[in-house]
C-alpha positions in Angstrom: -16.8 -12.6 -3.7 -18.9 -9.5 -3.1 -17.9 -6.5 -5.2 -17.7 -2.8 -4.1 -17.1 0.1 -6.4 -15.2 3.1 -5.2 -16.0 6.3 -7.2 -13.9 9.4 -7.0 -15.0 12.6 -8.6 -13.7 15.9 -9.9 -10.2 17.0 -8.8 -9.6 14.1 -6.5 -6.8 12.9 -8.7 -4.9 15.9 -7.3 -4.9 14.6 -3.7 -1.4 15.1 -2.4 -1.0 18.4 -4.3 -4.3 20.1 -3.7 -4.7 22.0 -0.5 -2.6 19.8 1.8 -3.8 21.6 4.9 -7.3 20.2 4.2 -6.6 16.9 2.4 -3.1 16.0 3.6 -0.3 14.8 1.4 -1.6 11.3 0.6 -2.3 10.6 -3.1 -5.3 9.0 -4.6 -3.1 6.1 -5.7 -2.0 5.6 -2.0 -5.6 5.7 -0.9 -6.6 3.1 -3.5 -3.7 0.8 -2.4 -4.8 1.1 1.3 -8.4 0.4 0.3 -7.4 -2.7 -1.8 -5.4 -4.0 1.1 -8.4 -3.6 3.5 -10.8 -5.1 0.8 -8.6 -8.2 0.7 -8.8 -8.5 4.5 -12.6 -8.1 4.3 -12.9 -10.7 1.5 -14.2 -8.1 -0.9 -13.4 -7.3 -4.5 -12.8 -3.6 -4.9 -12.8 -1.6 -8.1 -11.8 2.0 -8.1 -12.7 4.7 -10.6 -11.8 8.4 -10.9 -12.9 11.0 -13.4 -13.1 14.7 -13.9 -15.9 14.4 -16.4 -19.4 14.3 -15.0 -20.9 12.3 -17.9 -18.2 9.6 -17.4 -19.2 9.4 -13.7 -22.9 8.9 -14.7 -21.9 6.3 -17.2 -19.8 4.4 -14.6 -22.7 4.4 -12.1 -25.0 3.0 -14.9 -22.4 0.3 -15.5 -22.3 -0.5 -11.8 -26.1 -1.0 -12.0 -25.7 -3.4 -14.9 -22.8 -5.2 -13.3 -24.9 -5.7 -10.1 -22.2 -4.5 -7.7 -23.0 -5.1 -4.1 -22.3 -1.6 -2.8 -20.9 1.7 -4.0 -18.8 4.3 -2.1 -18.6 7.7 -3.6 -16.5 10.8 -3.0 -17.9 13.0 -5.7 -15.8 16.1 -4.7 -17.6 19.3 -5.6 -20.2 17.5 -7.6 -21.6 16.5 -4.2 -23.1 19.9 -3.8 -24.8 20.4 -7.1 -24.9 17.5 -9.5 -28.4 16.3 -9.9 -27.3 14.2 -12.8 -25.1 12.1 -10.6 -27.7 12.1 -7.9 -30.3 10.7 -10.4 -27.8 8.0 -11.5 -27.1 7.0 -7.9 -30.9 6.8 -7.3 -31.1 4.1 -10.0 -28.8 1.8 -7.9 -30.6 -1.1 -6.1 -27.7 -1.5 -3.7 -26.6 0.8 -0.8 -24.2 3.6 -1.5 -22.1 5.5 1.0 -21.0 9.1 0.5 -17.6 10.0 1.9 -15.4 13.0 2.2 -11.9 13.4 3.6 -12.7 16.8 5.1 -15.6 17.7 7.3 -17.8 19.4 4.7 -19.9 20.9 7.4 -17.0 22.8 8.9 -16.0 24.4 5.5 -17.4 26.9 3.0 -21.2 27.2 3.4 -21.8 25.9 -0.1 -20.1 22.6 0.9 -22.6 22.0 3.8 -25.3 20.6 1.5 -25.1 17.3 -0.3 -27.6 16.6 -3.0 -26.9 12.9 -2.4 -27.4 12.8 1.3 -31.1 12.0 1.4 -30.7 8.9 -0.8 -27.3 7.7 0.5 -27.3 4.9 3.1 -24.9 7.1 5.1 -22.3 9.8 5.0 -18.8 9.8 6.4 -16.7 13.0 6.5 -13.9 14.6 8.3 -11.6 11.6 8.9 -9.0 12.2 6.1 -8.0 9.1 4.3 -9.6 7.0 7.0 -13.0 8.2 5.6 -12.3 5.8 2.7 -11.5 2.9 5.0 -14.5 3.6 7.2 -16.6 3.7 4.1 -15.3 0.3 3.0 -16.0 -1.2 6.4 -19.5 0.2 6.3 -20.1 -1.3 2.9 -19.0 -4.7 4.2 -21.4 -4.4 7.1 -24.3 -3.5 4.7 -23.4 -6.4 2.4 -23.3 -8.9 5.3 -26.6 -7.6 6.7 -28.3 -8.1 3.3 -26.9 -11.6 3.1 -28.3 -12.4 6.5 -31.7 -11.1 5.6 -31.8 -13.2 2.4 -30.7 -16.4 4.2 
């Protein structure tokens, strides 16, 4: 079974409480449950991880490299806009990673318009609320399937 790692960054553990006009009232636990259900339907193994500590995020990305996961999805939160440490860790990966955001980062504060990951990500999904997560998982499945076809 192919493995996908879902990474959640700073403050995302506060979904459901933080700015419900932007992020809605769904919690990260509910998002993870929805993702795990879809992962089962797609015949994927899904691991989720959340941290508010940048170094822990870097360490988890390094572990994903060592574990040879098949794809990574990341919602890094505010780190998206300035963390070159996380960017450098993501650049080590030899598998595709997809950047996701619940809100449309391009329709918000100007500092949120720029992602330091965008140029190395396979793609970016933003603005679809909790569906951004499910779309990211579907995109990961497509990328994994395409790679398998190329290797066959």
